[in-house]
Structures are given as C-alpha cells and as structure tokens.
C-alpha positions as a Markdown table, in Angstrom:
| # | Residue | x | y | z |
|---|---|---|---|---|
| 1 | Met | -7.8 | 13.2 | 11.8 |
| 2 | Lys | -11.4 | 13.3 | 10.7 |
| 3 | Val | -13.1 | 11.1 | 8.2 |
| 4 | Lys | -15.0 | 13.4 | 5.9 |
| 5 | Gln | -16.7 | 10.7 | 3.8 |
| 6 | Ala | -16.5 | 7.1 | 4.8 |
| 7 | Asn | -15.7 | 4.5 | 2.1 |
| 8 | Ser | -15.1 | 7.2 | -0.5 |
| 9 | Lys | -12.0 | 5.5 | -1.9 |
| 10 | Leu | -9.8 | 2.5 | -1.2 |
| 11 | Leu | -6.2 | 3.1 | -0.4 |
| 12 | Cys | -3.3 | 0.9 | -1.3 |
| 13 | Asn | -0.7 | 0.1 | 1.4 |
| 14 | Phe | 1.7 | 2.5 | -0.1 |
| 15 | Glu | -0.8 | 5.4 | 0.3 |
| 16 | Val | -1.3 | 4.5 | 3.9 |
| 17 | Ile | 2.4 | 4.2 | 4.7 |
| 18 | Asp | 3.0 | 7.5 | 2.8 |
| 19 | Leu | 0.4 | 9.2 | 5.0 |
| 20 | Leu | 2.0 | 7.8 | 8.1 |
| 21 | Arg | 5.5 | 9.0 | 6.9 |
| 22 | Ser | 4.1 | 12.5 | 6.4 |
| 23 | Arg | 2.9 | 12.5 | 10.0 |
| 24 | Gly | 6.3 | 11.6 | 11.3 |
| 25 | Ala | 6.1 | 7.8 | 11.6 |
| 26 | Asn | 9.4 | 7.2 | 9.7 |
| 27 | Gln | 11.5 | 8.5 | 12.5 |
| 28 | Glu | 14.0 | 6.0 | 13.9 |
| 29 | Asp | 12.8 | 6.5 | 17.5 |
| 30 | Leu | 9.1 | 5.7 | 17.5 |
| 31 | Ser | 8.9 | 5.7 | 21.3 |
| 32 | Ser | 8.3 | 9.4 | 21.2 |
| 33 | Phe | 5.2 | 9.2 | 19.1 |
| 34 | Gly | 4.6 | 13.0 | 18.6 |
| 35 | Ser | 1.6 | 13.3 | 16.3 |
| 36 | Val | 1.6 | 9.5 | 15.5 |
| 37 | Thr | -0.6 | 7.3 | 17.8 |
| 38 | Pro | 0.7 | 4.0 | 19.0 |
| 39 | Ser | -1.7 | 2.1 | 16.7 |
| 40 | Glu | -0.4 | 4.2 | 13.7 |
| 41 | Ser | 3.1 | 3.3 | 14.7 |
| 42 | Lys | 2.3 | -0.4 | 14.7 |
| 43 | Val | 0.6 | -0.1 | 11.3 |
| 44 | Tyr | 3.7 | 1.7 | 10.0 |
| 45 | Glu | 6.0 | -1.0 | 11.4 |
| 46 | Tyr | 3.9 | -3.7 | 9.7 |
| 47 | Leu | 3.6 | -1.9 | 6.4 |
| 48 | Ser | 7.3 | -1.1 | 6.3 |
| 49 | Arg | 8.0 | -4.9 | 6.1 |
| 50 | Thr | 5.6 | -5.4 | 3.1 |
| 51 | Pro | 6.2 | -4.4 | -0.5 |
| 52 | Ala | 4.7 | -1.0 | 0.3 |
| 53 | Gly | 7.9 | -0.2 | 2.3 |
| 54 | Thr | 10.0 | 0.0 | -0.8 |
| 55 | Gln | 7.5 | 1.3 | -3.4 |
| 56 | Thr | 7.6 | 4.8 | -4.8 |
| 57 | Arg | 4.9 | 6.8 | -6.6 |
| 58 | Asp | 6.8 | 6.4 | -9.9 |
| 59 | Thr | 7.0 | 2.6 | -9.7 |
| 60 | Leu | 3.3 | 2.4 | -8.8 |
| 61 | Gln | 2.3 | 4.6 | -11.8 |
| 62 | Ser | 4.5 | 2.5 | -14.1 |
| 63 | Phe | 3.1 | -0.8 | -12.7 |
| 64 | Leu | -0.5 | 0.4 | -13.1 |
| 65 | Gln | 0.1 | 1.6 | -16.7 |
| 66 | Lys | 1.4 | -1.9 | -17.4 |
| 67 | Leu | -1.7 | -3.5 | -15.9 |
| 68 | Asp | -4.0 | -1.4 | -18.1 |
| 69 | Lys | -3.7 | -3.9 | -21.0 |
| 70 | Tyr | -5.2 | -6.7 | -18.8 |
| 71 | Lys | -8.5 | -4.8 | -18.2 |
| 72 | Leu | -8.5 | -5.4 | -14.4 |
| 73 | Thr | -11.0 | -3.8 | -12.1 |
| 74 | Lys | -9.9 | -1.2 | -9.6 |
| 75 | Ala | -10.1 | -3.7 | -6.8 |
| 76 | Glu | -7.9 | -6.2 | -8.7 |
| 77 | Cys | -5.3 | -3.5 | -9.5 |
| 78 | Leu | -5.3 | -2.6 | -5.8 |
| 79 | Gln | -4.7 | -6.2 | -4.8 |
| 80 | Ala | -1.9 | -6.5 | -7.4 |
| 81 | Val | -0.2 | -3.3 | -6.0 |
| 82 | Asn | -0.5 | -4.5 | -2.4 |
| 83 | Leu | 0.7 | -8.1 | -3.1 |
| 84 | Arg | 3.3 | -7.1 | -5.7 |
| 85 | Pro | 3.9 | -10.6 | -7.1 |
| 86 | Leu | 7.5 | -11.1 | -8.1 |
| 87 | Ser | 7.9 | -14.7 | -9.1 |
| 88 | Ala | 6.0 | -16.7 | -11.8 |
| 89 | Val | 4.3 | -18.7 | -9.0 |
| 90 | Glu | 3.0 | -15.6 | -7.3 |
| 91 | Val | 1.7 | -14.2 | -10.6 |
| 92 | His | 0.0 | -17.5 | -11.3 |
| 93 | Leu | -1.6 | -17.6 | -7.9 |
| 94 | Phe | -2.8 | -14.0 | -8.3 |
| 95 | Trp | -4.4 | -14.8 | -11.7 |
| 96 | Met | -6.1 | -17.9 | -10.2 |
| 97 | Cys | -7.9 | -15.7 | -7.7 |
| 98 | Ile | -9.4 | -13.5 | -10.5 |
| 99 | Pro | -12.7 | -14.9 | -11.8 |
C-alpha cells in the first residue's frame, strides 16, 4: 500500500476496519495473513472490539446527519463517531471536552 498524499484526510475507525476487511482481515483464521500484515491483523483485532466493529455505513451517515444541527467541526464529529457515546454520562463527558 502506498501513501499518495500524507495527511490528506482523517479516517474514522470504521473506515480503517472496513479497509482491513476488504484486504481479508475478517477471516476467522488470521494466522495465515495472506495480504494482511501482522500489524494490520492486530489493528483489526483491536478495532473489532471497539464501536467500529459493529458500525455500518448507513448508521454512520444517519448519526452524522443528526450531528449536523450541533455545528460540530469535522474533528469533533470524527471523535463522536469513534467514541460513540451511548449513555447520558458518556454524552456529557463528550460535550465537556468540546470548548
């Protein structure tokens, strides 16, 4: 994989895990890495235990549309997508971090 333009765009955890799945990281037996490197396999294992492991493109688009009314920056939206606060306490903590 080549980096064509460094820092051109931030990726959410779902986009990273989706890329790894497209490269074959979602196979049950990760011991035969195929086109997935050992480090990519570890990243996939970690991200599959985060909210990104259960997200879909449709749920992300719906969530981002609902965030539009709060006028958040792209970085704040990215943080919300990656953290996916579910309880009132988590939402409160998220809002406390926003200046």
